[in-house]
PQR file with spaces between the fields and no chain letter, atoms N, CA, C, O and H, PARSE charges and radii, in Angstrom:
ATOM       1  N    UNK     1     102.632  154.119   87.769 -0.4000 1.5000
ATOM       2  CA   UNK     1     102.891  154.167   86.658 -0.0000 2.0000
ATOM       3  C    UNK     1     102.435  155.151   85.902  0.5500 1.7000
ATOM       4  O    UNK     1     101.290  155.476   86.215 -0.5500 1.4000
ATOM       5  N    UNK     2     103.036  155.937   84.752 -0.4000 1.5000
ATOM       6  CA   UNK     2     102.777  156.359   84.121 -0.0000 2.0000
ATOM       7  C    UNK     2     103.203  156.322   82.903  0.5500 1.7000
ATOM       8  O    UNK     2     104.281  155.781   82.659 -0.5500 1.4000
ATOM       9  H    UNK     2     103.966  155.673   84.497  0.4000 1.0000
ATOM      10  N    UNK     3     102.162  157.094   81.557 -0.4000 1.5000
ATOM      11  CA   UNK     3     102.191  156.652   80.315 -0.0000 2.0000
ATOM      12  C    UNK     3     102.295  157.689   79.148  0.5500 1.7000
ATOM      13  O    UNK     3     101.469  158.586   78.986 -0.5500 1.4000
ATOM      14  H    UNK     3     101.286  157.533   81.755  0.4000 1.0000
ATOM      15  N    UNK     4     103.610  157.442   78.189 -0.4000 1.5000
ATOM      16  CA   UNK     4     102.980  158.564   77.200 -0.0000 2.0000
ATOM      17  C    UNK     4     103.077  157.809   75.572  0.5500 1.7000
ATOM      18  O    UNK     4     103.533  156.672   75.701 -0.5500 1.4000
ATOM      19  H    UNK     4     104.282  156.713   78.321  0.4000 1.0000
ATOM      20  N    UNK     5     102.841  158.068   74.451 -0.4000 1.5000
ATOM      21  CA   UNK     5     103.063  157.333   73.381 -0.0000 2.0000
ATOM      22  C    UNK     5     104.598  158.152   73.097  0.5500 1.7000
ATOM      23  O    UNK     5     105.151  159.076   73.694 -0.5500 1.4000
ATOM      24  H    UNK     5     102.471  158.991   74.347  0.4000 1.0000
ATOM      25  N    UNK     6     104.885  157.539   72.193 -0.4000 1.5000
ATOM      26  CA   UNK     6     106.327  158.129   71.119 -0.0000 2.0000
ATOM      27  C    UNK     6     106.214  159.241   71.146  0.5500 1.7000
ATOM      28  O    UNK     6     106.811  159.931   71.972 -0.5500 1.4000
ATOM      29  H    UNK     6     104.436  156.788   71.708  0.4000 1.0000
ATOM      30  N    UNK     7     105.180  159.860   69.987 -0.4000 1.5000
ATOM      31  CA   UNK     7     105.105  161.075   69.468 -0.0000 2.0000
ATOM      32  C    UNK     7     104.750  161.928   71.018  0.5500 1.7000
ATOM      33  O    UNK     7     105.742  162.513   71.454 -0.5500 1.4000
ATOM      34  H    UNK     7     104.694  159.299   69.316  0.4000 1.0000
ATOM      35  N    UNK     8     104.190  161.989   71.399 -0.4000 1.5000
ATOM      36  CA   UNK     8     104.138  162.511   72.861 -0.0000 2.0000
ATOM      37  C    UNK     8     105.296  162.895   73.307  0.5500 1.7000
ATOM      38  O    UNK     8     105.487  164.072   73.613 -0.5500 1.4000
ATOM      39  H    UNK     8     103.384  161.515   71.044  0.4000 1.0000
ATOM      40  N    UNK     9     106.259  161.943   73.413 -0.4000 1.5000
ATOM      41  CA   UNK     9     107.818  162.078   74.097 -0.0000 2.0000
ATOM      42  C    UNK     9     108.534  163.068   72.987  0.5500 1.7000
ATOM      43  O    UNK     9     109.504  163.691   73.418 -0.5500 1.4000
ATOM      44  H    UNK     9     106.104  160.987   73.165  0.4000 1.0000
ATOM      45  N    UNK    10     108.252  163.237   71.916 -0.4000 1.5000
ATOM      46  CA   UNK    10     109.504  163.545   70.912 -0.0000 2.0000
ATOM      47  C    UNK    10     109.687  162.939   69.486  0.5500 1.7000
ATOM      48  O    UNK    10     110.228  163.392   68.477 -0.5500 1.4000
ATOM      49  H    UNK    10     107.463  162.731   71.565  0.4000 1.0000
ATOM      50  N    UNK    11     108.883  161.449   69.815 -0.4000 1.5000
ATOM      51  CA   UNK    11     109.180  160.800   68.815 -0.0000 2.0000
ATOM      52  C    UNK    11     108.402  161.286   67.125  0.5500 1.7000
ATOM      53  O    UNK    11     107.788  162.353   67.101 -0.5500 1.4000
ATOM      54  H    UNK    11     108.444  161.081   70.634  0.4000 1.0000
ATOM      55  N    UNK    12     108.487  160.501   65.911 -0.4000 1.5000
ATOM      56  CA   UNK    12     107.486  160.649   65.012 -0.0000 2.0000
ATOM      57  C    UNK    12     106.282  161.262   65.361  0.5500 1.7000
ATOM      58  O    UNK    12     105.697  160.954   66.399 -0.5500 1.4000
ATOM      59  H    UNK    12     108.985  159.634   65.931  0.4000 1.0000
ATOM      60  N    UNK    13     105.912  162.002   64.678 -0.4000 1.5000
ATOM      61  CA   UNK    13     104.035  162.532   64.993 -0.0000 2.0000
ATOM      62  C    UNK    13     103.321  161.319   64.621  0.5500 1.7000
ATOM      63  O    UNK    13     102.184  161.309   65.093 -0.5500 1.4000
ATOM      64  H    UNK    13     106.388  162.252   63.835  0.4000 1.0000
ATOM      65  N    UNK    14     103.624  160.270   63.913 -0.4000 1.5000
ATOM      66  CA   UNK    14     102.662  159.195   63.504 -0.0000 2.0000
ATOM      67  C    UNK    14     102.972  157.858   64.569  0.5500 1.7000
ATOM      68  O    UNK    14     102.566  156.722   64.322 -0.5500 1.4000
ATOM      69  H    UNK    14     104.548  160.278   63.529  0.4000 1.0000
ATOM      70  N    UNK    15     103.821  158.248   65.876 -0.4000 1.5000
ATOM      71  CA   UNK    15     104.051  156.683   66.247 -0.0000 2.0000
ATOM      72  C    UNK    15     103.028  156.782   67.485  0.5500 1.7000
ATOM      73  O    UNK    15     103.083  157.688   68.316 -0.5500 1.4000
ATOM      74  H    UNK    15     104.150  159.170   66.077  0.4000 1.0000
ATOM      75  N    UNK    16     102.047  155.692   67.504 -0.4000 1.5000
ATOM      76  CA   UNK    16     101.288  155.996   68.482 -0.0000 2.0000
ATOM      77  C    UNK    16     101.981  154.958   69.793  0.5500 1.7000
ATOM      78  O    UNK    16     101.404  155.003   70.880 -0.5500 1.4000
ATOM      79  H    UNK    16     102.002  154.957   66.828  0.4000 1.0000
ATOM      80  N    UNK    17     102.930  154.256   69.679 -0.4000 1.5000
ATOM      81  CA   UNK    17     103.727  153.192   70.526 -0.0000 2.0000
ATOM      82  C    UNK    17     103.420  153.623   72.233  0.5500 1.7000
ATOM      83  O    UNK    17     104.150  154.461   72.763 -0.5500 1.4000
ATOM      84  H    UNK    17     103.399  154.220   68.796  0.4000 1.0000
ATOM      85  N    UNK    18     102.647  153.180   72.765 -0.4000 1.5000
ATOM      86  CA   UNK    18     102.745  153.535   74.750 -0.0000 2.0000
ATOM      87  C    UNK    18     103.812  153.168   75.148  0.5500 1.7000
ATOM      88  O    UNK    18     104.210  152.022   74.941 -0.5500 1.4000
ATOM      89  H    UNK    18     102.054  152.499   72.335  0.4000 1.0000
ATOM      90  N    UNK    19     104.510  154.076   75.811 -0.4000 1.5000
ATOM      91  CA   UNK    19     105.608  153.700   76.757 -0.0000 2.0000
ATOM      92  C    UNK    19     105.171  154.035   78.048  0.5500 1.7000
ATOM      93  O    UNK    19     104.550  155.057   78.340 -0.5500 1.4000
ATOM      94  H    UNK    19     104.186  155.007   75.979  0.4000 1.0000
ATOM      95  N    UNK    20     105.571  153.003   78.926 -0.4000 1.5000
ATOM      96  CA   UNK    20     105.492  153.410   80.580 -0.0000 2.0000
ATOM      97  C    UNK    20     106.739  153.168   81.413  0.5500 1.7000
ATOM      98  O    UNK    20     107.723  152.476   81.150 -0.5500 1.4000
ATOM      99  H    UNK    20     106.076  152.173   78.689  0.4000 1.0000
ATOM     100  N    UNK    21     106.471  153.878   82.442 -0.4000 1.5000
ATOM     101  CA   UNK    21     107.262  153.582   83.541 -0.0000 2.0000
ATOM     102  C    UNK    21     106.906  154.079   84.841  0.5500 1.7000
ATOM     103  O    UNK    21     105.937  154.828   84.966 -0.5500 1.4000
ATOM     104  H    UNK    21     105.672  154.440   82.656  0.4000 1.0000
ATOM     105  N    UNK    22     107.585  153.739   85.784 -0.4000 1.5000
ATOM     106  CA   UNK    22     107.276  154.134   87.119 -0.0000 2.0000
ATOM     107  C    UNK    22     107.811  155.454   87.572  0.5500 1.7000
ATOM     108  O    UNK    22     107.232  156.299   88.256 -0.5500 1.4000
ATOM     109  H    UNK    22     108.373  153.131   85.683  0.4000 1.0000
ATOM     110  N    UNK    23     109.307  155.490   86.949 -0.4000 1.5000
ATOM     111  CA   UNK    23     109.921  157.219   86.741 -0.0000 2.0000
ATOM     112  C    UNK    23     110.011  157.270   86.054  0.5500 1.7000
ATOM     113  O    UNK    23     110.039  156.314   85.279 -0.5500 1.4000
ATOM     114  H    UNK    23     109.777  154.805   86.393  0.4000 1.0000
ATOM     115  N    UNK    24     110.160  158.703   85.700 -0.4000 1.5000
ATOM     116  CA   UNK    24     110.912  159.602   84.569 -0.0000 2.0000
ATOM     117  C    UNK    24     112.149  158.566   83.933  0.5500 1.7000
ATOM     118  O    UNK    24     111.954  158.329   82.741 -0.5500 1.4000
ATOM     119  H    UNK    24     110.137  159.480   86.330  0.4000 1.0000
ATOM     120  N    UNK    25     113.337  157.931   84.485 -0.4000 1.5000
ATOM     121  CA   UNK    25     114.022  157.541   84.062 -0.0000 2.0000
ATOM     122  C    UNK    25     113.749  155.928   83.583  0.5500 1.7000
ATOM     123  O    UNK    25     114.626  155.279   83.013 -0.5500 1.4000
ATOM     124  H    UNK    25     113.495  158.124   85.454  0.4000 1.0000
ATOM     125  N    UNK    26     112.753  155.521   83.816 -0.4000 1.5000
ATOM     126  CA   UNK    26     112.470  154.127   83.425 -0.0000 2.0000
ATOM     127  C    UNK    26     111.565  154.479   82.225  0.5500 1.7000
ATOM     128  O    UNK    26     111.547  153.735   81.244 -0.5500 1.4000
ATOM     129  H    UNK    26     112.040  156.047   84.279  0.4000 1.0000
ATOM     130  N    UNK    27     110.819  155.586   82.281 -0.4000 1.5000
ATOM     131  CA   UNK    27     110.137  155.893   80.898 -0.0000 2.0000
ATOM     132  C    UNK    27     111.366  156.746   79.699  0.5500 1.7000
ATOM     133  O    UNK    27     111.392  156.518   78.490 -0.5500 1.4000
ATOM     134  H    UNK    27     110.833  156.190   83.077  0.4000 1.0000
ATOM     135  N    UNK    28     111.948  157.365   80.164 -0.4000 1.5000
ATOM     136  CA   UNK    28     113.144  157.760   79.115 -0.0000 2.0000
ATOM     137  C    UNK    28     114.112  156.227   78.712  0.5500 1.7000
ATOM     138  O    UNK    28     114.485  155.999   77.561 -0.5500 1.4000
ATOM     139  H    UNK    28     111.927  157.550   81.146  0.4000 1.0000
ATOM     140  N    UNK    29     114.361  155.431   79.716 -0.4000 1.5000
ATOM     141  CA   UNK    29     115.173  154.179   79.315 -0.0000 2.0000
ATOM     142  C    UNK    29     113.699  153.074   78.029  0.5500 1.7000
ATOM     143  O    UNK    29     113.900  152.497   76.960 -0.5500 1.4000
ATOM     144  H    UNK    29     114.058  155.617   80.651  0.4000 1.0000
ATOM     145  N    UNK    30     112.611  153.209   78.708 -0.4000 1.5000
ATOM     146  CA   UNK    30     111.998  152.473   77.489 -0.0000 2.0000
ATOM     147  C    UNK    30     111.553  153.522   76.192  0.5500 1.7000
ATOM     148  O    UNK    30     111.236  152.837   75.219 -0.5500 1.4000
ATOM     149  H    UNK    30     112.447  153.677   79.576  0.4000 1.0000
ATOM     150  N    UNK    31     111.469  154.668   75.980 -0.4000 1.5000
ATOM     151  CA   UNK    31     111.521  155.321   75.159 -0.0000 2.0000
ATOM     152  C    UNK    31     113.000  155.463   74.462  0.5500 1.7000
ATOM     153  O    UNK    31     112.938  155.932   73.325 -0.5500 1.4000
ATOM     154  H    UNK    31     111.726  155.225   76.770  0.4000 1.0000
ATOM     155  N    UNK    32     114.037  155.213   74.829 -0.4000 1.5000
ATOM     156  CA   UNK    32     115.297  155.255   74.073 -0.0000 2.0000
ATOM     157  C    UNK    32     115.579  153.797   73.344  0.5500 1.7000
ATOM     158  O    UNK    32     116.277  153.614   72.347 -0.5500 1.4000
ATOM     159  H    UNK    32     114.087  154.832   75.752  0.4000 1.0000
ATOM     160  N    UNK    33     114.730  152.644   74.231 -0.4000 1.5000
ATOM     161  CA   UNK    33     115.039  151.138   73.999 -0.0000 2.0000
ATOM     162  C    UNK    33     113.805  151.343   72.539  0.5500 1.7000
ATOM     163  O    UNK    33     113.883  150.509   71.637 -0.5500 1.4000
ATOM     164  H    UNK    33     114.163  152.793   75.041  0.4000 1.0000
ATOM     165  N    UNK    34     112.986  152.213   72.458 -0.4000 1.5000
ATOM     166  CA   UNK    34     111.812  151.896   71.611 -0.0000 2.0000
ATOM     167  C    UNK    34     112.723  152.984   70.132  0.5500 1.7000
ATOM     168  O    UNK    34     112.887  152.558   68.989 -0.5500 1.4000
ATOM     169  H    UNK    34     112.922  152.891   73.191  0.4000 1.0000
ATOM     170  N    UNK    35     113.032  153.958   70.485 -0.4000 1.5000
ATOM     171  CA   UNK    35     113.724  154.798   69.065 -0.0000 2.0000
ATOM     172  C    UNK    35     114.263  153.884   68.567  0.5500 1.7000
ATOM     173  O    UNK    35     113.949  153.418   67.472 -0.5500 1.4000
ATOM     174  H    UNK    35     112.899  154.304   71.413  0.4000 1.0000
ATOM     175  N    UNK    36     115.473  153.336   69.537 -0.4000 1.5000
ATOM     176  CA   UNK    36     116.674  152.376   68.587 -0.0000 2.0000
ATOM     177  C    UNK    36     116.164  151.613   68.023  0.5500 1.7000
ATOM     178  O    UNK    36     116.673  151.413   66.920 -0.5500 1.4000
ATOM     179  H    UNK    36     115.727  153.715   70.426  0.4000 1.0000
ATOM     180  N    UNK    37     115.124  150.887   68.313 -0.4000 1.5000
ATOM     181  CA   UNK    37     114.592  149.514   67.792 -0.0000 2.0000
ATOM     182  C    UNK    37     113.625  150.187   66.296  0.5500 1.7000
ATOM     183  O    UNK    37     113.711  149.614   65.210 -0.5500 1.4000
ATOM     184  H    UNK    37     114.711  151.050   69.209  0.4000 1.0000
ATOM     185  N    UNK    38     112.787  151.393   66.484 -0.4000 1.5000
ATOM     186  CA   UNK    38     111.812  151.527   65.589 -0.0000 2.0000
ATOM     187  C    UNK    38     112.066  152.654   64.846  0.5500 1.7000
ATOM     188  O    UNK    38     111.352  152.760   63.849 -0.5500 1.4000
ATOM     189  H    UNK    38     112.717  151.858   67.366  0.4000 1.0000
ATOM     190  N    UNK    39     112.993  153.662   65.059 -0.4000 1.5000
ATOM     191  CA   UNK    39     113.207  154.589   64.414 -0.0000 2.0000
ATOM     192  C    UNK    39     114.715  155.236   64.543  0.5500 1.7000
ATOM     193  O    UNK    39     115.033  156.333   65.002 -0.5500 1.4000
ATOM     194  H    UNK    39     113.574  153.576   65.868  0.4000 1.0000
ATOM     195  N    UNK    40     115.695  154.001   63.883 -0.4000 1.5000
ATOM     196  CA   UNK    40     117.018  153.823   64.092 -0.0000 2.0000
ATOM     197  C    UNK    40     117.493  155.218   63.569  0.5500 1.7000
ATOM     198  O    UNK    40     118.422  155.674   64.236 -0.5500 1.4000
ATOM     199  H    UNK    40     115.437  153.110   63.510  0.4000 1.0000
ATOM     200  N    UNK    41     117.075  155.997   62.538 -0.4000 1.5000
ATOM     201  CA   UNK    41     117.734  157.178   62.277 -0.0000 2.0000
ATOM     202  C    UNK    41     117.275  158.110   63.038  0.5500 1.7000
ATOM     203  O    UNK    41     118.258  158.820   63.252 -0.5500 1.4000
ATOM     204  H    UNK    41     116.320  155.626   61.996  0.4000 1.0000
ATOM     205  N    UNK    42     116.507  158.491   63.509 -0.4000 1.5000
ATOM     206  CA   UNK    42     115.985  159.069   64.490 -0.0000 2.0000
ATOM     207  C    UNK    42     117.117  159.133   66.268  0.5500 1.7000
ATOM     208  O    UNK    42     117.313  160.109   66.991 -0.5500 1.4000
ATOM     209  H    UNK    42     115.709  157.915   63.336  0.4000 1.0000
ATOM     210  N    UNK    43     117.582  157.804   66.415 -0.4000 1.5000
ATOM     211  CA   UNK    43     118.509  157.456   67.509 -0.0000 2.0000
ATOM     212  C    UNK    43     119.829  157.974   66.890  0.5500 1.7000
ATOM     213  O    UNK    43     120.734  158.231   67.683 -0.5500 1.4000
ATOM     214  H    UNK    43     117.422  157.011   65.828  0.4000 1.0000
ATOM     215  N    UNK    44     119.997  158.114   65.877 -0.4000 1.5000
ATOM     216  CA   UNK    44     121.371  158.589   65.212 -0.0000 2.0000
ATOM     217  C    UNK    44     121.617  159.776   65.534  0.5500 1.7000
ATOM     218  O    UNK    44     122.661  160.337   65.867 -0.5500 1.4000
ATOM     219  H    UNK    44     119.262  157.905   65.233  0.4000 1.0000
ATOM     220  N    UNK    45     120.048  160.296   65.347 -0.4000 1.5000
ATOM     221  CA   UNK    45     120.147  162.257   65.611 -0.0000 2.0000
ATOM     222  C    UNK    45     120.288  162.652   66.486  0.5500 1.7000
ATOM     223  O    UNK    45     120.814  163.761   66.578 -0.5500 1.4000
ATOM     224  H    UNK    45     119.200  159.840   65.076  0.4000 1.0000
ATOM     225  N    UNK    46     119.695  161.599   68.115 -0.4000 1.5000
ATOM     226  CA   UNK    46     119.958  161.877   68.971 -0.0000 2.0000
ATOM     227  C    UNK    46     121.239  161.914   69.455  0.5500 1.7000
ATOM     228  O    UNK    46     121.620  162.840   70.172 -0.5500 1.4000
ATOM     229  H    UNK    46     119.268  160.698   68.040  0.4000 1.0000
ATOM     230  N    UNK    47     122.079  160.816   69.070 -0.4000 1.5000
ATOM     231  CA   UNK    47     123.167  160.435   69.645 -0.0000 2.0000
ATOM     232  C    UNK    47     124.286  161.389   69.354  0.5500 1.7000
ATOM     233  O    UNK    47     125.298  161.590   70.025 -0.5500 1.4000
ATOM     234  H    UNK    47     121.769  160.064   68.488  0.4000 1.0000
ATOM     235  N    UNK    48     123.772  162.147   67.800 -0.4000 1.5000
ATOM     236  CA   UNK    48     124.357  163.072   67.712 -0.0000 2.0000
ATOM     237  C    UNK    48     124.380  164.598   68.152  0.5500 1.7000
ATOM     238  O    UNK    48     125.149  165.485   67.782 -0.5500 1.4000
ATOM     239  H    UNK    48     122.950  161.984   67.254  0.4000 1.0000
ATOM     240  N    UNK    49     123.411  164.647   68.967 -0.4000 1.5000
ATOM     241  CA   UNK    49     123.033  166.061   69.776 -0.0000 2.0000
ATOM     242  C    UNK    49     124.078  166.453   70.350  0.5500 1.7000
ATOM     243  O    UNK    49     124.861  165.593   70.752 -0.5500 1.4000
ATOM     244  H    UNK    49     122.786  163.926   69.267  0.4000 1.0000
ATOM     245  N    UNK    50     124.383  167.886   70.549 -0.4000 1.5000
ATOM     246  CA   UNK    50     125.428  168.430   71.175 -0.0000 2.0000
ATOM     247  C    UNK    50     124.597  167.995   73.009  0.5500 1.7000
ATOM     248  O    UNK    50     123.390  168.152   73.192 -0.5500 1.4000
ATOM     249  H    UNK    50     123.746  168.585   70.222  0.4000 1.0000
ATOM     250  N    UNK    51     125.564  167.464   74.140 -0.4000 1.5000
ATOM     251  CA   UNK    51     124.887  167.070   75.275 -0.0000 2.0000
ATOM     252  C    UNK    51     124.141  168.137   75.904  0.5500 1.7000
ATOM     253  O    UNK    51     123.468  167.674   76.825 -0.5500 1.4000
ATOM     254  H    UNK    51     126.545  167.337   73.991  0.4000 1.0000
ATOM     255  N    UNK    52     124.004  169.345   75.770 -0.4000 1.5000
ATOM     256  CA   UNK    52     123.228  170.374   76.311 -0.0000 2.0000
ATOM     257  C    UNK    52     121.980  170.149   75.658  0.5500 1.7000
ATOM     258  O    UNK    52     121.055  170.419   76.425 -0.5500 1.4000
ATOM     259  H    UNK    52     124.550  169.721   75.022  0.4000 1.0000
ATOM     260  N    UNK    53     121.500  169.661   74.259 -0.4000 1.5000
ATOM     261  CA   UNK    53     120.494  169.788   73.646 -0.0000 2.0000
ATOM     262  C    UNK    53     119.756  168.506   74.416  0.5500 1.7000
ATOM     263  O    UNK    53     118.618  168.783   74.796 -0.5500 1.4000
ATOM     264  H    UNK    53     122.251  169.442   73.636  0.4000 1.0000
ATOM     265  N    UNK    54     120.189  167.203   74.700 -0.4000 1.5000
ATOM     266  CA   UNK    54     119.928  166.334   75.139 -0.0000 2.0000
ATOM     267  C    UNK    54     119.677  166.584   76.629  0.5500 1.7000
ATOM     268  O    UNK    54     118.545  166.404   77.076 -0.5500 1.4000
ATOM     269  H    UNK    54     121.113  166.978   74.391  0.4000 1.0000
ATOM     270  N    UNK    55     120.428  166.889   77.222 -0.4000 1.5000
ATOM     271  CA   UNK    55     120.131  167.444   78.873 -0.0000 2.0000
ATOM     272  C    UNK    55     119.288  168.535   78.810  0.5500 1.7000
ATOM     273  O    UNK    55     118.882  168.748   79.953 -0.5500 1.4000
ATOM     274  H    UNK    55     121.348  167.036   76.858  0.4000 1.0000
ATOM     275  N    UNK    56     118.819  169.347   78.009 -0.4000 1.5000
ATOM     276  CA   UNK    56     117.464  169.979   78.086 -0.0000 2.0000
ATOM     277  C    UNK    56     116.379  169.698   77.862  0.5500 1.7000
ATOM     278  O    UNK    56     115.380  170.329   78.204 -0.5500 1.4000
ATOM     279  H    UNK    56     119.149  169.174   77.081  0.4000 1.0000
ATOM     280  N    UNK    57     116.443  168.412   77.073 -0.4000 1.5000
ATOM     281  CA   UNK    57     115.318  167.680   76.604 -0.0000 2.0000
ATOM     282  C    UNK    57     114.871  166.507   77.865  0.5500 1.7000
ATOM     283  O    UNK    57     113.685  166.234   78.052 -0.5500 1.4000
ATOM     284  H    UNK    57     117.255  167.899   76.795  0.4000 1.0000
ATOM     285  N    UNK    58     115.976  165.877   78.674 -0.4000 1.5000
ATOM     286  CA   UNK    58     115.500  165.471   79.807 -0.0000 2.0000
ATOM     287  C    UNK    58     114.896  166.323   80.934  0.5500 1.7000
ATOM     288  O    UNK    58     113.760  166.173   81.385 -0.5500 1.4000
ATOM     289  H    UNK    58     116.939  166.099   78.523  0.4000 1.0000
ATOM     290  N    UNK    59     115.726  167.168   81.302 -0.4000 1.5000
ATOM     291  CA   UNK    59     115.236  168.672   82.101 -0.0000 2.0000
ATOM     292  C    UNK    59     113.482  168.672   81.703  0.5500 1.7000
ATOM     293  O    UNK    59     112.629  168.138   82.412 -0.5500 1.4000
ATOM     294  H    UNK    59     116.649  167.290   80.936  0.4000 1.0000
ATOM     295  N    UNK    60     113.258  169.276   80.633 -0.4000 1.5000
ATOM     296  CA   UNK    60     112.084  169.388   80.413 -0.0000 2.0000
ATOM     297  C    UNK    60     110.975  168.284   80.304  0.5500 1.7000
ATOM     298  O    UNK    60     109.776  168.445   80.533 -0.5500 1.4000
ATOM     299  H    UNK    60     113.951  169.710   80.057  0.4000 1.0000
ATOM     300  N    UNK    61     111.767  166.838   79.809 -0.4000 1.5000
ATOM     301  CA   UNK    61     110.620  165.882   79.920 -0.0000 2.0000
ATOM     302  C    UNK    61     110.487  165.647   81.606  0.5500 1.7000
ATOM     303  O    UNK    61     109.318  165.509   81.965 -0.5500 1.4000
ATOM     304  H    UNK    61     112.741  166.708   79.623  0.4000 1.0000
ATOM     305  N    UNK    62     111.318  165.593   82.495 -0.4000 1.5000
ATOM     306  CA   UNK    62     110.931  165.301   83.778 -0.0000 2.0000
ATOM     307  C    UNK    62     110.033  166.177   84.073  0.5500 1.7000
ATOM     308  O    UNK    62     108.951  165.596   83.982 -0.5500 1.4000
ATOM     309  H    UNK    62     112.268  165.705   82.203  0.4000 1.0000
ATOM     310  N    UNK    63     109.877  167.252   84.375 -0.4000 1.5000
ATOM     311  CA   UNK    63     108.965  168.181   84.440 -0.0000 2.0000
ATOM     312  C    UNK    63     107.626  167.547   83.706  0.5500 1.7000
ATOM     313  O    UNK    63     106.705  167.313   84.488 -0.5500 1.4000
ATOM     314  H    UNK    63     110.756  167.724   84.448  0.4000 1.0000
ATOM     315  N    UNK    64     107.449  167.317   82.674 -0.4000 1.5000
ATOM     316  CA   UNK    64     106.103  166.633   81.929 -0.0000 2.0000
ATOM     317  C    UNK    64     105.937  165.453   82.405  0.5500 1.7000
ATOM     318  O    UNK    64     104.772  165.065   82.306 -0.5500 1.4000
ATOM     319  H    UNK    64     108.198  167.508   82.039  0.4000 1.0000
ATOM     320  N    UNK    65     106.724  164.659   82.932 -0.4000 1.5000
ATOM     321  CA   UNK    65     106.349  163.511   83.261 -0.0000 2.0000
ATOM     322  C    UNK    65     105.699  163.722   85.129  0.5500 1.7000
ATOM     323  O    UNK    65     104.669  163.062   85.267 -0.5500 1.4000
ATOM     324  H    UNK    65     107.669  164.974   83.012  0.4000 1.0000
ATOM     325  N    UNK    66     106.001  164.268   86.088 -0.4000 1.5000
ATOM     326  CA   UNK    66     105.633  164.859   86.906 -0.0000 2.0000
ATOM     327  C    UNK    66     104.204  165.306   87.181  0.5500 1.7000
ATOM     328  O    UNK    66     103.492  165.022   88.145 -0.5500 1.4000
ATOM     329  H    UNK    66     106.838  164.805   85.976  0.4000 1.0000
ATOM     330  N    UNK    67     103.902  166.182   85.963 -0.4000 1.5000
ATOM     331  CA   UNK    67     102.385  166.254   85.772 -0.0000 2.0000
ATOM     332  C    UNK    67     101.856  165.400   85.310  0.5500 1.7000
ATOM     333  O    UNK    67     100.709  165.337   85.753 -0.5500 1.4000
ATOM     334  H    UNK    67     104.480  166.412   85.180  0.4000 1.0000
ATOM     335  N    UNK    68     102.111  164.515   84.485 -0.4000 1.5000
ATOM     336  CA   UNK    68     101.322  162.839   84.651 -0.0000 2.0000
ATOM     337  C    UNK    68     100.410  162.720   85.511  0.5500 1.7000
ATOM     338  O    UNK    68     100.532  163.042   86.693 -0.5500 1.4000
ATOM     339  H    UNK    68     103.042  164.566   84.125  0.4000 1.0000
ATOM     340  N    UNK    69      99.217  162.152   84.893 -0.4000 1.5000
ATOM     341  CA   UNK    69      98.089  161.553   85.875 -0.0000 2.0000
ATOM     342  C    UNK    69      98.509  159.973   85.918  0.5500 1.7000
ATOM     343  O    UNK    69      98.995  159.480   84.900 -0.5500 1.4000
ATOM     344  H    UNK    69      99.118  161.890   83.933  0.4000 1.0000
ATOM     345  N    UNK    70      98.359  159.320   86.879 -0.4000 1.5000
ATOM     346  CA   UNK    70      98.706  157.772   86.771 -0.0000 2.0000
ATOM     347  C    UNK    70      97.759  157.211   85.810  0.5500 1.7000
ATOM     348  O    UNK    70      96.581  157.543   85.675 -0.5500 1.4000
ATOM     349  H    UNK    70      97.965  159.721   87.707  0.4000 1.0000
ATOM     350  N    UNK    71      98.465  156.243   85.099 -0.4000 1.5000
ATOM     351  CA   UNK    71      98.035  155.675   84.236 -0.0000 2.0000
ATOM     352  C    UNK    71      96.792  154.389   84.689  0.5500 1.7000
ATOM     353  O    UNK    71      96.829  153.748   85.739 -0.5500 1.4000
ATOM     354  H    UNK    71      99.421  155.974   85.209  0.4000 1.0000
ATOM     355  N    UNK    72      96.034  154.284   83.903 -0.4000 1.5000
ATOM     356  CA   UNK    72      94.668  153.618   84.518 -0.0000 2.0000
ATOM     357  C    UNK    72      95.586  152.088   84.739  0.5500 1.7000
ATOM     358  O    UNK    72      96.745  151.907   84.365 -0.5500 1.4000
ATOM     359  H    UNK    72      96.003  154.804   83.050  0.4000 1.0000
ATOM     360  N    UNK    73      94.721  151.110   85.434 -0.4000 1.5000
ATOM     361  CA   UNK    73      95.946  150.057   85.721 -0.0000 2.0000
ATOM     362  C    UNK    73      95.151  148.832   84.596  0.5500 1.7000
ATOM     363  O    UNK    73      93.976  148.860   84.230 -0.5500 1.4000
ATOM     364  H    UNK    73      93.779  151.256   85.738  0.4000 1.0000
ATOM     365  N    UNK    74      96.134  147.878   84.246 -0.4000 1.5000
ATOM     366  CA   UNK    74      95.508  147.136   82.663 -0.0000 2.0000
ATOM     367  C    UNK    74      95.207  145.909   83.699  0.5500 1.7000
ATOM     368  O    UNK    74      95.602  145.388   84.742 -0.5500 1.4000
ATOM     369  H    UNK    74      97.088  147.855   84.543  0.4000 1.0000
ATOM     370  N    UNK    75      94.295  145.826   82.743 -0.4000 1.5000
ATOM     371  CA   UNK    75      92.951  144.469   83.576 -0.0000 2.0000
ATOM     372  C    UNK    75      93.812  143.560   83.076  0.5500 1.7000
ATOM     373  O    UNK    75      94.509  143.889   82.116 -0.5500 1.4000
ATOM     374  H    UNK    75      93.974  146.249   81.896  0.4000 1.0000
ATOM     375  N    UNK    76      93.912  142.302   83.616 -0.4000 1.5000
ATOM     376  CA   UNK    76      94.653  141.186   83.896 -0.0000 2.0000
ATOM     377  C    UNK    76      93.961  140.297   84.087  0.5500 1.7000
ATOM     378  O    UNK    76      94.436  139.193   84.358 -0.5500 1.4000
ATOM     379  H    UNK    76      93.346  142.034   84.395  0.4000 1.0000
């Protein structure tokens, strides 16, 4: 499991919501669900981006995700 904040994924600079995923795809989905719920104006902007812009972000994000350390296990 890896984790990043919304801000680290490209969301608003002041958003500290932590997003988690076992894979880059899981984290992208968690991030997208969060953006739509918490930052709808940003989600609308992303939807209106040219496909190439979103594809480039995904490619760069995958490299960032791969370099992340595993998150500490949650106490439970």
